[in-house]
Structure formats: C-alpha cells, structure tokens
C-alpha positions in Angstrom: 29.6 45.7 38.9 28.3 48.2 36.4 25.0 48.5 38.2 26.6 49.6 41.5 27.4 53.1 40.3 23.8 53.5 39.2 22.6 52.8 42.7 25.3 55.2 44.0 24.1 57.9 41.6 20.5 57.4 42.7 21.6 57.7 46.3 23.4 61.0 45.5 20.2 62.2 43.7 18.2 61.4 46.8 20.7 63.4 49.0 20.4 66.3 46.6 16.6 66.2 46.8 16.7 66.0 50.6 19.0 69.1 50.6 16.5 70.9 48.4 13.7 69.9 50.7 15.5 71.4 53.7 16.2 74.6 51.7 12.5 75.0 51.0 11.3 74.4 54.6 9.4 77.5 55.7 11.5 79.7 58.2 8.9 79.3 61.0 9.3 75.5 60.9 13.0 75.4 60.3 13.9 74.2 63.8 16.1 71.4 65.1 13.1 69.3 66.0 11.8 69.3 62.5 14.9 67.7 61.0 13.8 64.1 61.8 10.3 64.5 60.4 11.5 66.1 57.2 14.0 63.2 56.7 11.2 60.7 57.4 8.9 62.5 54.9 11.6 62.6 52.3 12.2 58.8 52.7 8.5 58.2 52.4 8.4 60.3 49.2 11.2 58.2 47.8 9.3 55.0 48.6 5.7 56.2 48.0 6.4 59.0 45.5 3.8 58.2 42.9 1.2 57.4 45.6 1.8 60.7 47.4 1.7 62.6 44.1 -1.7 61.1 43.4 -2.9 62.1 46.8 -1.7 65.6 46.4 -3.6 65.9 43.1 -6.8 64.4 44.3 -7.3 65.9 47.8 -8.3 69.4 47.1 -5.4 70.4 44.8 -5.9 74.0 43.5 -3.1 75.5 41.4 -2.1 78.4 43.6 1.5 79.0 44.4 1.8 77.0 47.6 0.0 73.9 46.4 1.6 73.9 43.0 5.1 73.9 44.4 4.1 71.4 47.1 2.9 68.9 44.5 5.7 69.7 42.1 8.3 69.0 44.8 7.1 65.4 44.7 7.9 64.9 41.0 11.7 64.4 41.4 11.0 61.8 44.2 8.7 60.0 41.8 11.4 59.9 39.2 13.9 58.6 41.7 11.3 56.1 42.9 10.8 54.6 39.5 14.5 54.6 38.7 15.3 53.0 42.1 12.8 50.2 41.5 14.0 49.7 37.9 17.6 49.3 39.0 16.7 47.1 42.0 14.5 44.8 39.9 17.4 44.3 37.4 19.8 43.5 40.2 17.4 41.0 41.9 15.6 39.8 38.8 12.6 39.9 41.0 10.1 40.1 38.2 11.6 37.2 36.3 11.8 35.1 39.5 8.1 35.8 40.2 7.4 34.5 36.7 8.3 31.0 37.9 5.0 31.0 39.7 3.2 31.9 36.5 1.4 34.9 35.1 -1.2 34.6 37.9 1.4 35.5 40.5 2.4 38.6 38.6 -1.1 39.7 38.1 -1.9 39.1 41.8 1.1 41.2 42.9 0.2 44.0 40.5 -3.4 43.9 41.7 -2.4 44.1 45.3 -0.1 47.0 44.7 -2.7 48.8 42.6 -5.4 48.2 45.3 -3.1 49.6 48.0 -2.3 52.7 46.0 -5.9 53.4 45.0 -7.2 52.7 48.5 -4.5 54.8 50.0 -5.5 57.8 47.9 -9.2 57.2 48.5 -8.8 57.0 52.3 -6.9 60.4 52.3 -10.2 62.0 51.2 -12.2 63.6 54.0 -15.7 62.4 54.8 -18.6 63.5 57.0 -19.8 61.2 59.8 -23.1 61.7 61.5 -24.2 60.7 65.0 -27.6 61.4 66.7 -27.5 61.9 70.5 -30.8 61.9 72.4 -31.1 64.0 75.5 -33.8 64.9 78.1 -36.6 67.0 76.8 -36.4 70.7 77.7 -32.7 70.8 77.3 -32.8 71.4 73.6 -35.5 73.0 71.3 -38.0 70.7 69.6 -36.1 70.8 66.3 -32.9 69.9 68.1 -29.3 71.3 67.8 -26.5 70.5 65.4 -22.8 70.7 66.2 -19.8 70.0 64.0 -16.8 68.5 65.8 -13.4 69.3 64.3 -10.2 67.8 65.9 -6.6 67.0 65.0 -6.3 69.2 62.0 -2.6 69.5 62.8 -2.2 72.5 60.5 -2.8 70.3 57.5 -4.1 71.7 54.2 -7.5 71.1 52.6 -7.6 73.2 49.5 -6.8 76.9 49.0 -7.8 78.8 52.1 -9.1 75.5 53.6 -12.1 75.8 51.3 -12.9 72.0 51.4 -13.5 72.2 55.2 -15.2 75.6 55.2 -17.6 74.6 52.4 -18.5 71.3 54.0 -19.2 73.0 57.4 -21.2 75.8 55.7 -23.3 73.2 53.9 -24.0 71.4 57.2 -25.2 74.6 58.8 -24.3 73.8 62.4 -25.4 75.8 65.4 -21.8 75.7 66.7 -18.4 74.3 65.8 -16.6 72.4 68.5 -12.8 72.2 68.3 -11.4 69.6 70.6 -7.7 70.1 70.3 -4.6 69.7 68.1 -5.9 72.1 65.4 -2.4 73.6 65.6 0.7 71.5 65.3 4.0 71.7 67.1 6.1 71.5 63.9 4.0 72.7 61.0 3.4 76.5 60.5 0.1 78.1 61.4 -0.9 79.3 58.0 -3.5 76.7 57.4 -4.9 77.1 60.9 -5.3 80.8 60.4 -7.1 80.2 57.1 -9.4 77.7 58.7 -10.3 80.0 61.6 -10.9 83.0 59.2 -13.3 80.9 57.1 -15.2 79.3 60.0 -15.1 81.3 63.2 -16.8 84.4 61.9 -20.0 82.6 60.8 -21.0 80.7 63.9 -20.1 80.2 67.6 -16.8 78.2 68.0 -15.5 76.6 71.2 -11.9 75.4 71.7 -10.1 73.1 74.1 -6.3 72.6 73.7 -4.7 69.3 72.9 -1.2 67.9 73.6 0.4 69.3 70.4 -0.5 72.9 71.4 1.2 72.3 74.7 4.2 70.6 73.1 4.7 73.7 70.9 5.1 75.8 74.1 3.1 78.6 72.3 -0.2 78.3 74.1 -0.5 82.0 75.0 0.2 83.0 71.3 -2.3 80.4 70.1 -4.9 81.6 72.6 -4.5 85.2 71.4 -4.9 84.0 67.8 -8.1 82.1 68.6 -9.7 84.9 70.6 -8.8 87.4 67.9 -10.7 85.2 65.4 -13.8 85.1 67.7 -13.3 81.6 69.1 -14.2 80.9 72.8 -11.2 79.2 74.5 -12.2 76.9 77.3 -9.3 75.9 79.8 -11.0 74.4 82.8 -13.9 76.8 82.4 -17.6 76.9 81.5 -19.3 79.3 79.1 -23.1 79.5 79.2 -24.7 80.4 75.8 -28.3 81.1 74.7 -28.9 79.1 71.6 -32.4 78.8 69.9 -34.1 79.8 73.1 -32.3 77.4 75.5 -29.2 77.8 77.6 -26.3 75.5 77.0 -23.2 75.0 79.2 -20.0 74.6 77.1 -17.1 73.3 79.1 -13.5 72.6 78.3 -10.6 70.8 79.9 -6.9 71.6 79.4 -4.8 68.7 78.1 -3.1 66.7 80.8 0.3 66.7 79.1 2.0 68.8 81.7 -0.3 68.2 84.6 -0.3 65.6 87.4 -3.2 63.2 87.6 -4.6 65.0 90.7 -4.4 68.4 89.0 -6.3 67.2 85.9 -8.9 65.3 87.8 -9.4 68.3 90.0 -10.0 70.5 87.0 -12.6 67.9 85.7 -14.4 67.9 89.1 -14.4 71.7 89.2 -15.9 72.0 85.7 -18.6 69.3 86.5 -19.5 71.2 89.7 -19.9 74.5 87.8 -22.5 73.3 85.3 -26.3 73.4 85.7 -27.9 69.9 85.5 -31.1 71.4 83.9 -29.1 72.6 80.9 -27.4 70.7 78.1 -23.8 70.1 79.3 -21.2 69.8 76.6 -17.6 68.9 77.5 -14.6 69.4 75.2 -11.7 67.3 76.2 -9.0 66.1 73.8 -8.3 62.7 75.3 -10.9 59.9 75.0 -8.8 57.4 77.1 -10.1 59.2 80.3 -13.6 57.7 79.7 -13.6 56.1 83.2 -13.1 59.6 84.8 -15.7 61.2 82.5 -18.3 58.5 83.4 -18.2 59.6 87.0 -20.0 62.8 86.0 -23.3 63.4 84.2 -22.3 65.4 81.1 -24.7 65.0 78.2 -22.1 65.1 75.5 -18.3 64.7 75.5 -16.2 65.5 72.4 -12.7 64.1 72.0 -10.2 63.2 69.3 -6.5 62.5 69.7 -6.3 58.9 68.5 -6.6 59.6 64.7 -8.8 56.6 64.3 -5.8 54.4 65.0 -4.2 55.7 61.7 -5.0 52.4 60.0 -8.5 51.1 60.4 -9.6 47.5 60.5 -12.6 47.1 58.1 -15.7 45.7 59.7 -14.5 45.8 63.3 -14.5 49.6 63.9 -11.0 49.4 65.4 -7.8 51.2 64.7 -4.4 49.7 64.7 -2.2 52.2 66.6 -2.8 55.3 68.7 -0.3 58.0 69.6 1.8 57.7 72.7 1.4 61.2 74.1 2.9 61.1 77.6 1.1 62.6 80.6 -1.3 60.7 82.9 -3.4 58.5 80.7 -5.1 55.7 82.6 -6.4 53.0 80.3 -4.4 54.2 77.3 -2.9 51.6 75.1 -0.8 52.1 72.0 -2.0 49.1 69.9 -5.7 48.7 69.0 -7.0 51.6 71.1 -10.5 50.9 72.6 -12.2 54.2 71.5 -10.4 55.4 68.4 -13.4 56.8 66.6 -17.2 56.6 67.1 -20.0 57.3 69.6 -19.8 55.6 73.0 -22.3 55.5 75.8 -20.4 56.0 79.1 -23.4 56.0 81.5 -27.2 56.7 81.5 -26.8 60.3 80.5 -23.4 60.7 78.9 -22.4 60.0 75.2 -18.8 60.5 74.2 -18.1 61.2 70.5 -14.5 60.6 69.3 -13.5 62.0 66.0 -10.9 60.3 63.8 -9.5 63.8 63.1 -8.1 65.5 60.0 -4.4 64.9 60.2 -2.8 64.0 56.8 0.6 65.4 55.9 1.6 66.0 59.5 1.8 62.2 60.2 4.7 60.0 58.9 2.3 57.3 57.7 -0.7 57.5 55.3 -4.2 56.6 56.5 -5.7 53.3 55.3 -9.4 52.4 55.8 -9.6 55.5 57.9 -10.9 58.7 56.2 -10.1 62.1 57.8 -13.5 63.2 59.1 -15.7 66.0 60.1 -18.3 64.8 62.7 -21.9 66.0 62.7 -23.7 65.6 66.1 -27.4 66.1 66.1 -28.8 66.6 69.6 -32.4 65.5 69.7 -35.0 65.5 72.6 -36.1 62.1 73.7 
C-alpha cells in the first residue's frame, strides 16, 4: 500500500509537467486543435523521455535560447520516466521474474532496448539520397542538371537557422530546389520555415507546390505571400518556363486535392499537361504520389512528390514503409498500411519517372521514425 502514493505522486508530477508544457506553447500555436497533439507529445516524453533527449542532443542541437529550452524541457520528463519505471518494476518485480529465465534473458532484453534507443536516435538523423534520371538528348545540357527535392518539412527544426539543411543544400550545389508540399504545418509555428526559406531561396531558383497541411491550416494566401516575398515561385495549376544552362525547362505544379473534387483535380492535371512543350524537360511538382495512375496518362519527364513520410517506420531490405497518412480528399489507390510508393524512384511509363521523398518531418509527428531517415533527395537529370 505504501507504493500507491508514490505512483499518485508521479501522476501529479506528470500533470504539473503537462501544465508547464501548455504554458510554454508559443502563442501562434496555442489553438484548440493543438491540445491533443501536445498531450500526445507529453505522454511520449514520459514514455520515451531519455530517447527523445538523446535525439534532441544529437540532431543538430546548438545552444541558442530556443533549442536550449526545448531540450531542457525534456529533462523533467526523463526524471519522471526513470522514477515511473523504478516504482513500476518494484511493484511487478519484473526484473526479478525475468531472472527466472536466466542472465541471458536479462541481457537479451537490455540489448533489444538499447538497440531500439540507438537505432531510433540514428534514424532521426537526416541523410542525402541520390537518383539519376535519364532523359532525351537536347532537353538538358551535356553536363546534365541537378535538382534537390525537399518535402514534408512540417516546420521542423534542423539546427539554428536551419543550418543543417542549408549547408547540405549549399554543398550539393543544385541548379534548382523543388519544394513539393507540406513545408509548412497546420499546427506548428512558421519560424523554422521562414529560416529555411531565408537560407535557401535567395541563392538559387526555388519552385513550390502546396500540400494538404497548407490547406488544412486555411492560411494558403498568407503562406503564398511569404513564399513569393522570399523569391520562391509558387505553382498552383500553372507552368513556369525557365532558361537554365542554355535550355528551357517547364516547371509545373498542381494544387493539393484536399478540398477539390476528383474531376476538378484531374482537370487541373490535364490543363497543366496541355500547357507544356514536349520538346522541353517537363518537371511536375505534386504532393501526392498515390495518383501515379493519373500521372502515367501524361508524358512528364520528372514528377516530384512526398506526403507518405516513407511509411514512418521502414522495413529493412524491402524498401517498404509501414503506415502512410490518411489525408482525406480524392485519393484513388491510396492505402494506409504498407503504401506502395512511400519513398524512391518509380518508372510510370516510357518517359516518366516519379521520385517520392521520405520527407523531413520529425517533431511534428507523434511517433519517431525507425529505419527511415529524414531525407534530402538529389535528382541528377542526364541526357541518354
């Protein structure tokens, strides 16, 4: 009976920490629809406190004010986490009961938990994935073109001023940056997005197509103004022809189908396809890869998508993800479990390659990523 008050005290401590979390929520995200995600994040910090603290310290942590307090806020949850497990183990005698199976059983459990923690921290680190896409000669210069595809940032943080992303993109030296949606988030504030745009958009051409989360935020006009002020070309069912290294390229973009009927969205796709020049390189930005059947009806050279976050948890060796987001809107062929094209390069017809990024979402999602690095995608377009 003496142990019950200890659990009650831990529960009270968790409630206090949750109250502090709400008190520290930035004003721009203190809305009714953020309550559930904050509670979910707090519960995760209670359960995975040490793991999340390790991630915070290893994924671009720089001791400026925001990141310092963001990581420091996890420390009380780590303490509660350790105390909770300590009291729970005493109540259940779990460790002693495991000893019945011998020291090997204990070592096995500790090894599994250690592996999950280390792998979890490792797979929160961003990587660079490269694909080479051949195309007809004459559409690109002899040395080819290089694009960097960025999707599903969801206003997440990658170092002070987003330096991790900006330094990687600068080192890759692309001819253009392609932003295929959900760079903003409908709950998290825009500070990290503004920092990313300021560090990237002024150095090279950037093209943007909106995703479902921009539309869910109901702030698309505000976001469009922010993007255009930063020098980003926003493509909403439109085509922009750009001269690049002596050749003309048609960059196209589709609006997300979240609030459109099937006929409206397919009509926009058909209109964009009719507006491009077949003799030029035709690049389409569209957030949703599950519309691959519709894309295959047209002869784009390159389609850039994201949305599925690599399935959140990857399946090693199979190139599959476990679970994709359920986003609403017309989505023929979409399936929640084991999505077909969660990340990679896919040939849709004789001329069209669709590249799907696993995205950069980290703290915006309620579950950590496993076997699924956040990624920047490099696409090298080479003449056949």
